[in-house]
Residue frames relative to the residue before (quaternion, step in Angstrom):
aa qw qx qy qz dx dy dz
X 1.0000 0.0000 0.0000 0.0000 0.00 0.00 0.00
X 0.2756 -0.7900 0.5306 0.1356 3.53 -0.70 1.10
X 0.4158 -0.6906 0.5386 0.2451 3.50 -1.13 0.70
X 0.4938 -0.6340 0.4914 0.3358 3.62 -1.15 0.62
X 0.5827 -0.5882 0.4351 0.3539 3.48 -1.15 0.68
X 0.5324 -0.6203 0.4566 0.3510 3.61 -1.02 0.64
X 0.5470 -0.6323 0.4244 0.3476 3.61 -0.97 0.77
X 0.3735 -0.7314 0.5345 0.1997 3.49 -0.99 0.93
X 0.7076 -0.4145 0.3185 0.4755 3.59 -1.23 -0.14
X 0.4842 -0.6755 0.4824 0.2768 3.55 -0.99 0.89
X 0.3451 -0.7407 0.5450 0.1875 3.52 -0.99 0.91
X 0.3612 -0.7211 0.5532 0.2083 3.50 -1.01 0.92
X 0.5299 -0.6188 0.4568 0.3572 3.59 -1.07 0.61
X 0.5877 -0.5853 0.4099 0.3795 3.58 -1.08 0.63
X 0.5375 -0.6325 0.4453 0.3358 3.61 -1.04 0.76
X 0.3672 -0.7114 0.5601 0.2131 3.52 -1.12 0.77
X 0.5689 -0.6162 0.4071 0.3618 3.58 -1.04 0.71
X 0.8216 0.2292 -0.1919 0.4854 3.51 -1.00 0.95
X 0.7652 0.3156 -0.2100 0.5203 3.64 1.12 0.23
X 0.6259 -0.5211 0.4179 0.4026 3.54 -1.32 0.11
X 0.6054 -0.5511 0.4053 0.4067 3.59 -1.16 0.50
X 0.8371 0.1856 -0.1540 0.4909 3.52 -0.88 0.98
X 0.4830 0.6668 -0.4548 0.3394 3.60 1.25 -0.01
X 0.4243 -0.7022 0.5145 0.2495 3.51 -0.98 0.86
X 0.5263 -0.6462 0.4353 0.3405 3.58 -0.94 0.74
X 0.3812 -0.7291 0.5278 0.2111 3.55 -0.97 0.93
X 0.7010 -0.4385 0.3284 0.4565 3.54 -1.25 -0.03
X 0.4385 -0.7004 0.5027 0.2538 3.48 -0.97 0.89
X 0.5064 -0.6423 0.4672 0.3356 3.60 -1.03 0.74
X 0.3692 -0.7255 0.5460 0.1981 3.49 -1.10 0.81
X 0.0732 -0.8163 0.5730 -0.0003 3.56 -0.08 1.31
X 0.8364 -0.2107 0.1005 0.4959 3.55 0.10 1.26
X 0.4666 0.6746 -0.4605 0.3393 3.60 1.26 0.21
X 0.5237 -0.6166 0.4844 0.3330 3.51 -1.19 0.51
X 0.2106 -0.8110 0.5384 0.0898 3.57 -0.70 1.07
X 0.8050 0.1310 -0.0784 0.5733 3.59 1.12 -0.05
X 0.7136 -0.4190 0.3072 0.4699 3.55 -1.23 -0.12
X 0.5268 0.6111 -0.4708 0.3570 3.54 -1.18 0.53
X 0.6370 -0.5422 0.3664 0.4075 3.58 -1.17 0.30
X 0.5117 -0.6439 0.4758 0.3118 3.52 -1.05 0.75
X 0.5199 -0.6384 0.4560 0.3379 3.60 -1.00 0.75
X 0.3925 -0.7279 0.5174 0.2199 3.55 -0.92 0.92
X 0.6564 -0.5008 0.3694 0.4266 3.58 -1.23 0.15
X 0.4058 -0.6921 0.5497 0.2328 3.53 -1.20 0.69
X 0.2742 -0.7985 0.5013 0.1895 3.64 -0.16 1.19
X 0.6233 0.5459 -0.3559 0.4323 3.59 1.03 -0.68
X 0.6658 0.4946 -0.3095 0.4650 3.55 1.01 -0.85
X 0.6462 0.5157 -0.3344 0.4525 3.57 0.99 -0.82
X 0.6491 0.5107 -0.3267 0.4595 3.57 0.95 -0.81
X 0.6504 0.5198 -0.3180 0.4535 3.55 1.02 -0.79
X 0.6512 0.5078 -0.3235 0.4620 3.57 1.03 -0.81
X 0.6746 0.5042 -0.3125 0.4393 3.55 0.93 -0.87
X 0.7529 0.3929 -0.2223 0.4790 3.60 0.94 -0.82
X 0.5206 -0.6721 0.4058 0.3357 3.58 1.22 -0.07
X 0.7223 0.3362 -0.2550 0.5479 3.59 1.18 0.35
X 0.6657 -0.5168 0.3656 0.3950 3.52 -1.29 0.22
X 0.6536 -0.5042 0.3864 0.4114 3.50 -1.32 0.25
X 0.2168 -0.7811 0.5770 0.0995 3.57 -1.04 0.80
X 0.5426 -0.6003 0.4562 0.3702 3.58 -1.13 0.50
X 0.5886 -0.5882 0.4026 0.3813 3.59 -1.08 0.55
X 0.4789 -0.6632 0.4975 0.2887 3.53 -1.11 0.73
X 0.1805 -0.7960 0.5725 0.0771 3.53 -0.96 0.89
X 0.5245 -0.6433 0.4165 0.3710 3.58 1.25 -0.07
X 0.6049 0.5401 -0.3567 0.4638 3.58 1.27 0.04
X 0.5765 -0.5484 0.4427 0.4135 3.61 -1.16 0.32
X 0.6903 -0.4610 0.3395 0.4424 3.55 -1.25 0.36
X 0.7841 0.2383 -0.2068 0.5345 3.54 -0.63 1.10
X 0.3816 -0.7527 0.4722 0.2547 3.59 1.32 -0.12
X 0.7266 -0.3811 0.3030 0.4849 3.55 -1.21 -0.44
X 0.1776 0.8406 -0.4851 0.1628 3.51 0.69 1.14
X 0.8520 -0.1546 0.0928 0.4915 3.56 -1.13 -0.64
X 0.6271 0.5534 -0.3608 0.4127 3.61 0.94 -0.76
X 0.7057 0.4510 -0.2784 0.4701 3.57 0.82 -0.95
X 0.6405 0.5161 -0.3381 0.4573 3.58 0.98 -0.72
X 0.6565 0.4952 -0.3166 0.4728 3.58 0.97 -0.80
X 0.6383 0.5242 -0.3328 0.4550 3.58 1.01 -0.76
X 0.6614 0.4925 -0.3133 0.4711 3.59 0.95 -0.79
X 0.6351 0.5156 -0.3324 0.4694 3.57 1.04 -0.72
X 0.6595 0.4953 -0.3112 0.4721 3.59 0.97 -0.83
X 0.6207 0.5311 -0.3441 0.4628 3.60 1.05 -0.68
X 0.6556 0.5069 -0.3152 0.4625 3.57 0.98 -0.81
X 0.6512 0.5061 -0.3177 0.4678 3.59 0.97 -0.84
X 0.6604 0.5038 -0.3092 0.4631 3.60 0.94 -0.87
X 0.6538 0.5057 -0.3185 0.4641 3.57 0.95 -0.81
X 0.6486 0.5089 -0.3230 0.4647 3.59 0.99 -0.78
X 0.6546 0.4991 -0.3139 0.4732 3.60 0.98 -0.81
X 0.6392 0.5125 -0.3298 0.4690 3.59 1.00 -0.76
X 0.6471 0.5165 -0.3212 0.4597 3.59 0.96 -0.82
X 0.6452 0.5135 -0.3230 0.4644 3.58 1.01 -0.77
X 0.6618 0.4925 -0.3065 0.4749 3.58 0.95 -0.86
X 0.6446 0.5085 -0.3262 0.4685 3.58 0.99 -0.78
X 0.6188 0.5353 -0.3475 0.4580 3.58 1.05 -0.67
X 0.6429 0.5085 -0.3228 0.4731 3.58 1.03 -0.73
X 0.6412 0.5203 -0.3262 0.4602 3.57 1.00 -0.79
X 0.6997 0.4668 -0.2747 0.4660 3.58 0.90 -0.89
X 0.5783 0.6147 -0.3859 0.3724 3.57 1.09 -0.61
X 0.7706 0.2695 -0.1561 0.5560 3.60 1.12 -0.62
X 0.4993 -0.6935 0.4048 0.3254 3.57 1.23 0.53
X 0.7496 -0.4187 0.2051 0.4698 3.56 1.01 0.89
X 0.4711 0.6669 -0.4602 0.3486 3.59 1.23 -0.13
X 0.4541 -0.7192 0.4430 0.2835 3.63 -0.71 0.98
X 0.4272 -0.6650 0.5564 0.2564 3.50 -1.31 0.55
X 0.7127 -0.4333 0.3293 0.4427 3.54 -1.32 -0.01
X 0.6630 0.4870 -0.3207 0.4694 3.59 1.02 -0.70
X 0.6158 0.5050 -0.3579 0.4876 3.60 1.27 -0.05
X 0.7284 0.4618 -0.2578 0.4355 3.55 0.77 -1.03
X 0.6001 0.5878 -0.3698 0.3970 3.61 1.04 -0.66
X 0.7142 0.4141 -0.2732 0.4938 3.64 0.67 -0.97
X 0.6179 0.5486 -0.3606 0.4327 3.59 1.03 -0.65
X 0.6736 0.4860 -0.3039 0.4667 3.60 0.87 -0.89
X 0.6371 0.5173 -0.3387 0.4602 3.59 0.97 -0.77
X 0.6526 0.5229 -0.3205 0.4451 3.59 0.93 -0.85
X 0.6676 0.4981 -0.3086 0.4593 3.58 0.92 -0.86
X 0.7079 0.4653 -0.2647 0.4608 3.58 1.04 -0.77
X 0.7530 0.3091 -0.1816 0.5517 3.64 1.16 -0.36
X 0.3243 0.7405 -0.5189 0.2780 3.54 0.14 1.31
X 0.0220 -0.7864 0.6170 -0.0209 3.59 0.26 1.18
X 0.6744 -0.5388 0.3216 0.3893 3.53 -1.16 0.63
X 0.6728 0.5026 -0.3127 0.4438 3.61 0.86 -0.90
X 0.6535 0.5036 -0.3157 0.4688 3.59 0.94 -0.84
X 0.6578 0.5170 -0.3122 0.4501 3.56 0.95 -0.86
X 0.6431 0.5128 -0.3199 0.4703 3.57 1.01 -0.79
X 0.6593 0.5028 -0.3101 0.4652 3.58 0.94 -0.87
X 0.6510 0.5156 -0.3192 0.4567 3.59 0.98 -0.80
X 0.6514 0.5105 -0.3209 0.4605 3.58 0.98 -0.76
X 0.6408 0.5017 -0.3247 0.4819 3.58 1.01 -0.76
X 0.6666 0.5119 -0.3075 0.4462 3.57 0.92 -0.88
X 0.6822 0.5079 -0.3118 0.4237 3.58 0.85 -0.90
X 0.6079 0.5571 -0.3630 0.4340 3.61 1.12 -0.51
X 0.5540 0.6065 -0.4006 0.4060 3.62 1.19 -0.32
X 0.6760 0.4772 -0.3010 0.4740 3.58 1.22 -0.33
X 0.6494 0.4862 -0.3175 0.4910 3.61 1.26 0.15
X 0.7201 -0.4292 0.3257 0.4373 3.55 -1.31 0.28
X 0.6660 -0.2176 -0.7106 -0.0643 1.64 -1.95 1.62
X 0.3949 0.7908 -0.4293 0.1854 3.57 1.29 -0.10
X 0.6444 0.4970 -0.3676 0.4501 3.69 0.83 -0.66
X 0.6591 0.5070 -0.3200 0.4540 3.59 1.00 -0.76
X 0.6308 0.5201 -0.3338 0.4693 3.58 1.03 -0.71
X 0.6563 0.5043 -0.3138 0.4653 3.58 0.97 -0.83
X 0.6569 0.5002 -0.3176 0.4662 3.60 0.95 -0.82
X 0.6518 0.5068 -0.3202 0.4645 3.60 0.97 -0.81
X 0.6408 0.5150 -0.3311 0.4631 3.59 0.99 -0.78
X 0.6462 0.5153 -0.3280 0.4575 3.58 0.96 -0.77
X 0.6627 0.4976 -0.3105 0.4656 3.58 0.98 -0.78
X 0.6346 0.5282 -0.3318 0.4563 3.58 0.99 -0.79
X 0.6725 0.4958 -0.3034 0.4582 3.57 0.92 -0.89
X 0.7149 0.4530 -0.2715 0.4583 3.58 0.79 -0.97
X 0.6859 0.4966 -0.2991 0.4398 3.59 0.94 -0.81
X 0.7391 0.4151 -0.2367 0.4748 3.57 1.03 -0.69
X 0.4827 0.6799 -0.4424 0.3303 3.60 1.22 -0.14
X 0.8590 0.1047 -0.0990 0.4912 3.55 -0.91 0.99
X 0.6374 0.5043 -0.3440 0.4702 3.61 1.13 0.45
X 0.0328 -0.8208 0.5701 0.0093 3.63 0.42 1.10
X 0.7648 0.3428 -0.2702 0.4738 3.52 -0.99 0.86
X 0.7973 0.1288 -0.0879 0.5831 3.60 1.10 -0.49
X 0.2379 0.8230 -0.4873 0.1691 3.55 1.20 0.52
X 0.6750 0.5081 -0.3131 0.4337 3.58 0.86 -0.92
X 0.6871 0.4855 -0.3007 0.4492 3.58 0.82 -0.94
X 0.6766 0.4743 -0.3029 0.4748 3.59 0.89 -0.85
X 0.6555 0.5192 -0.3172 0.4474 3.58 1.01 -0.77
X 0.6447 0.5139 -0.3294 0.4601 3.58 0.98 -0.78
X 0.6420 0.5192 -0.3323 0.4559 3.59 0.95 -0.80
X 0.6805 0.4682 -0.2943 0.4807 3.60 0.93 -0.85
X 0.6281 0.5378 -0.3420 0.4463 3.59 1.04 -0.71
X 0.6414 0.5212 -0.3323 0.4545 3.59 0.96 -0.77
X 0.6598 0.4914 -0.3117 0.4754 3.57 0.97 -0.80
X 0.6499 0.5147 -0.3235 0.4562 3.58 0.97 -0.81
X 0.6451 0.5063 -0.3231 0.4724 3.58 0.99 -0.77
X 0.6423 0.5294 -0.3294 0.4458 3.60 0.99 -0.75
X 0.5779 0.5906 -0.3866 0.4096 3.59 1.14 -0.43
X 0.6289 0.5636 -0.3423 0.4119 3.61 1.10 -0.56
X 0.7006 0.4272 -0.3110 0.4796 3.67 0.69 -0.83
X 0.5970 0.5439 -0.3731 0.4567 3.59 1.10 -0.55
X 0.6496 0.5012 -0.3103 0.4801 3.58 0.99 -0.82
X 0.6655 0.5104 -0.3056 0.4508 3.57 0.95 -0.86
X 0.6061 0.5411 -0.3558 0.4618 3.58 1.09 -0.60
X 0.6721 0.4785 -0.2983 0.4800 3.58 0.90 -0.90
X 0.6767 0.4990 -0.3031 0.4486 3.58 0.89 -0.89
X 0.6357 0.5208 -0.3316 0.4634 3.59 1.00 -0.75
X 0.6379 0.5150 -0.3276 0.4697 3.58 1.01 -0.75
X 0.6512 0.5030 -0.3200 0.4696 3.59 0.99 -0.74
X 0.6376 0.5246 -0.3314 0.4565 3.59 0.97 -0.80
X 0.6657 0.4900 -0.3045 0.4733 3.57 1.00 -0.80
X 0.6527 0.5144 -0.3210 0.4543 3.58 1.09 -0.65
X 0.7263 0.4263 -0.2538 0.4757 3.61 0.92 -0.86
X 0.1013 -0.8499 0.5101 0.0851 3.59 1.13 -0.71
X 0.2401 0.7792 -0.5439 0.1985 3.58 0.85 0.89
X 0.3991 -0.7189 0.5051 0.2623 3.62 -0.79 0.88
X 0.5104 -0.6302 0.4964 0.3099 3.53 -1.22 0.57
X 0.6588 -0.4461 0.3899 0.4636 3.59 -1.28 0.00
X 0.6962 -0.4649 0.3189 0.4444 3.60 -1.18 0.29
X 0.5367 -0.6623 0.4241 0.3058 3.56 -0.92 0.95
X 0.5752 0.5958 -0.3861 0.4064 3.60 1.12 -0.48
X 0.6865 0.4714 -0.2817 0.4766 3.62 1.19 -0.47
X 0.5092 0.6645 -0.4291 0.3392 3.60 1.18 -0.11
X 0.2148 -0.7620 0.5968 0.1307 3.55 -1.11 0.78
X 0.7375 0.2040 -0.1713 0.6206 3.59 1.34 -0.02
X 0.5761 -0.5777 0.4438 0.3707 3.54 -1.26 0.30
X 0.0120 0.7896 -0.6126 0.0346 3.57 -1.06 0.76
X 0.1256 -0.7778 0.6126 0.0624 3.56 -1.20 0.62
X 0.7441 0.4218 -0.2950 0.4259 3.54 -1.29 0.33
X 0.6665 -0.4923 0.3853 0.4062 3.51 -1.37 -0.14
X 0.6078 -0.6410 0.3769 0.2787 3.52 -1.31 0.34
X 0.8089 0.2935 -0.1261 0.4936 3.61 0.83 -0.96
X 0.5756 -0.3440 -0.7343 0.1051 1.54 -1.41 2.12
X 0.6473 -0.5430 0.3722 0.3842 3.56 -1.23 0.46
X 0.4147 -0.7276 0.4948 0.2321 3.56 -0.81 1.04
X 0.6500 0.5098 -0.3189 0.4647 3.59 0.94 -0.85
X 0.6659 0.5039 -0.3095 0.4549 3.58 0.91 -0.88
X 0.6729 0.4955 -0.3058 0.4562 3.59 0.94 -0.86
X 0.7093 0.4680 -0.2809 0.4460 3.59 0.72 -1.03
X 0.6677 0.4920 -0.3175 0.4597 3.59 0.92 -0.81
X 0.6512 0.5064 -0.3269 0.4612 3.59 1.02 -0.71
X 0.6410 0.5048 -0.3310 0.4741 3.61 0.98 -0.76
X 0.6673 0.4948 -0.3053 0.4654 3.58 0.90 -0.90
X 0.6525 0.5014 -0.3190 0.4703 3.59 0.96 -0.82
X 0.6465 0.5178 -0.3269 0.4550 3.58 1.00 -0.73
X 0.6592 0.4941 -0.3135 0.4722 3.60 0.98 -0.76
X 0.6480 0.4905 -0.3249 0.4837 3.59 1.01 -0.72
X 0.6350 0.5158 -0.3334 0.4686 3.59 1.00 -0.74
X 0.6102 0.5464 -0.3426 0.4601 3.59 1.04 -0.72
X 0.6740 0.4853 -0.3016 0.4683 3.57 0.92 -0.84
X 0.6543 0.5070 -0.3181 0.4623 3.59 0.97 -0.79
X 0.6647 0.4989 -0.3052 0.4650 3.58 0.95 -0.83
X 0.6712 0.4954 -0.2995 0.4630 3.59 1.10 -0.64
X 0.7822 0.3955 -0.1856 0.4443 3.56 0.85 -0.98
X 0.7391 0.4173 -0.2307 0.4757 3.60 1.03 -0.68
X 0.6367 -0.4837 0.4104 0.4384 3.58 -1.25 0.20
X 0.6955 -0.5223 0.2768 0.4085 3.61 -1.09 0.62
X 0.6889 0.4820 -0.3062 0.4465 3.60 0.79 -0.95
X 0.6828 0.4738 -0.2891 0.4751 3.58 0.87 -0.92
X 0.6449 0.5244 -0.3287 0.4484 3.59 0.99 -0.76
X 0.6612 0.4906 -0.3158 0.4716 3.59 0.95 -0.80
X 0.6356 0.5201 -0.3371 0.4604 3.59 0.99 -0.76
X 0.6603 0.5001 -0.3081 0.4680 3.57 0.96 -0.82
X 0.6406 0.5217 -0.3274 0.4585 3.59 1.01 -0.76
X 0.6264 0.5243 -0.3395 0.4663 3.59 1.04 -0.73
X 0.6413 0.5122 -0.3280 0.4678 3.60 0.97 -0.81
X 0.6379 0.5203 -0.3313 0.4611 3.59 0.98 -0.79
X 0.6576 0.5084 -0.3128 0.4596 3.58 0.96 -0.82
X 0.6526 0.5045 -0.3151 0.4694 3.58 0.98 -0.79
X 0.6332 0.5279 -0.3365 0.4551 3.59 1.01 -0.74
X 0.6592 0.4949 -0.3110 0.4731 3.59 0.95 -0.84
X 0.6413 0.5131 -0.3253 0.4687 3.59 1.00 -0.77
X 0.6410 0.5260 -0.3285 0.4523 3.60 1.00 -0.76
X 0.6397 0.5138 -0.3334 0.4643 3.60 0.97 -0.78
X 0.6693 0.5011 -0.3094 0.4530 3.58 0.89 -0.87
X 0.6754 0.4856 -0.2995 0.4672 3.57 0.91 -0.86
X 0.6102 0.5574 -0.3631 0.4303 3.59 1.06 -0.62
X 0.6130 0.5524 -0.3596 0.4357 3.60 1.08 -0.58
X 0.6451 0.4838 -0.3136 0.5015 3.56 1.11 -0.68
X 0.6650 0.5182 -0.3110 0.4386 3.58 0.89 -0.90
X 0.7009 0.4541 -0.2660 0.4814 3.58 1.04 -0.73
X 0.5298 -0.7051 0.3607 0.3035 3.57 1.28 0.11
X 0.5709 0.6216 -0.3805 0.3781 3.62 1.19 0.21
X 0.7702 0.2189 -0.1512 0.5796 3.61 1.25 -0.08
X 0.4318 -0.6282 0.5744 0.2983 3.51 -1.31 0.47
X 0.6308 -0.5431 0.3757 0.4074 3.63 -1.08 0.48
X 0.6457 0.5180 -0.3402 0.4460 3.61 0.98 -0.72
X 0.5705 0.5672 -0.3889 0.4489 3.62 1.15 -0.45
X 0.6751 0.4902 -0.2852 0.4718 3.56 0.96 -0.92
X 0.6481 0.5029 -0.3268 0.4693 3.60 0.92 -0.83
X 0.6316 0.5222 -0.3327 0.4666 3.59 1.02 -0.74
X 0.6422 0.5118 -0.3254 0.4688 3.59 1.00 -0.73
X 0.6512 0.5049 -0.3216 0.4665 3.59 0.97 -0.77
X 0.6518 0.5062 -0.3207 0.4648 3.60 0.97 -0.79
X 0.6436 0.5080 -0.3195 0.4751 3.57 1.00 -0.80
X 0.6556 0.5052 -0.3140 0.4651 3.59 0.96 -0.83
X 0.6404 0.5219 -0.3321 0.4552 3.60 0.96 -0.79
X 0.6488 0.5060 -0.3134 0.4741 3.57 0.96 -0.85
X 0.6631 0.5124 -0.3041 0.4530 3.56 0.93 -0.88
X 0.6678 0.4998 -0.3040 0.4602 3.58 0.91 -0.87
X 0.6572 0.5182 -0.3177 0.4457 3.58 0.97 -0.77
X 0.6694 0.4536 -0.2995 0.5064 3.57 1.22 -0.34
X 0.7219 0.4667 -0.2508 0.4452 3.58 0.97 -0.86
X 0.6699 0.5375 -0.3255 0.3955 3.60 0.82 -0.95
X 0.6489 0.4887 -0.3595 0.4591 3.70 0.83 -0.67
X 0.6426 0.5080 -0.3341 0.4663 3.60 1.02 -0.71
X 0.6573 0.4914 -0.3137 0.4777 3.59 0.96 -0.78
X 0.6327 0.5295 -0.3322 0.4572 3.57 1.02 -0.75
X 0.6415 0.5082 -0.3245 0.4743 3.59 0.99 -0.78
X 0.6459 0.5243 -0.3291 0.4468 3.58 1.02 -0.72
X 0.7286 0.4379 -0.2702 0.4520 3.59 0.75 -0.98
X 0.7015 0.4548 -0.2785 0.4727 3.62 1.16 -0.42
X 0.5232 0.6440 -0.4370 0.3472 3.59 1.15 -0.20
X 0.5783 -0.6006 0.4092 0.3706 3.61 -1.09 0.63
X 0.8199 0.2826 -0.2093 0.4517 3.51 -1.10 0.78
X 0.3721 0.7220 -0.5143 0.2752 3.62 1.16 0.19
X 0.8132 0.2305 -0.1945 0.4978 3.53 -0.86 0.95
X 0.5670 0.5699 -0.4073 0.4333 3.61 1.19 0.08
X 0.6060 -0.5639 0.3865 0.4067 3.59 -1.08 0.46
């Protein structure tokens, strides 16, 4: 009877790739697999689109500006309504006396006529020309270029030119409405003997005050859109001061009553509150400036 051979050394199993020799395989990661009953999860189209384009998934475009017709547009419409109501009230006061000035008109006018040193008069004449061609159009075009090209690398010029053309078109449209109002109210200007510059047409509302305020508002819109917040607000304040200076120069030079200038500012505010939201929607819509 033969004896069995003595047991030799035990052989270890060959090592598996990525693990220790003899280590048991752990649980496999569940990469999107279904772990229980129920429908299998479908593909994520937003994630796939983001992977293909190299960026995260984006919300669908609705053709509206960021935030849609939200608080900005509602506030602008409310401000337009308030400005229009204030303008209507002022126009009612003007018509009530057939254009005859009130005390708040004659007081500043008399002071201006009595205080006209040569240097002040020269400065006022230079300032008032900023409200005439071509400066309002240049300011409106600059505002459109800034707002249209903001945040659009690679197509900044094309988008800016399109916005600038629309912004410039807002000025003749405003002038058409303002000219019709002047013809309807037919308010006479102050006495020609008090004029320090040449003027034509009726007085209410002031054309220089309206056009300069609209142009300043469009330029301020472009600065607020294109520049950092602090710089944009500072630029907008400068634009507002420039428009106020042009309006006051018309009173100082004796060609408008103060109520004419205030009426022009109210008309400009109403116009801007209607135009700027539309321009903002245009420059923010997808594909602006593309062929």
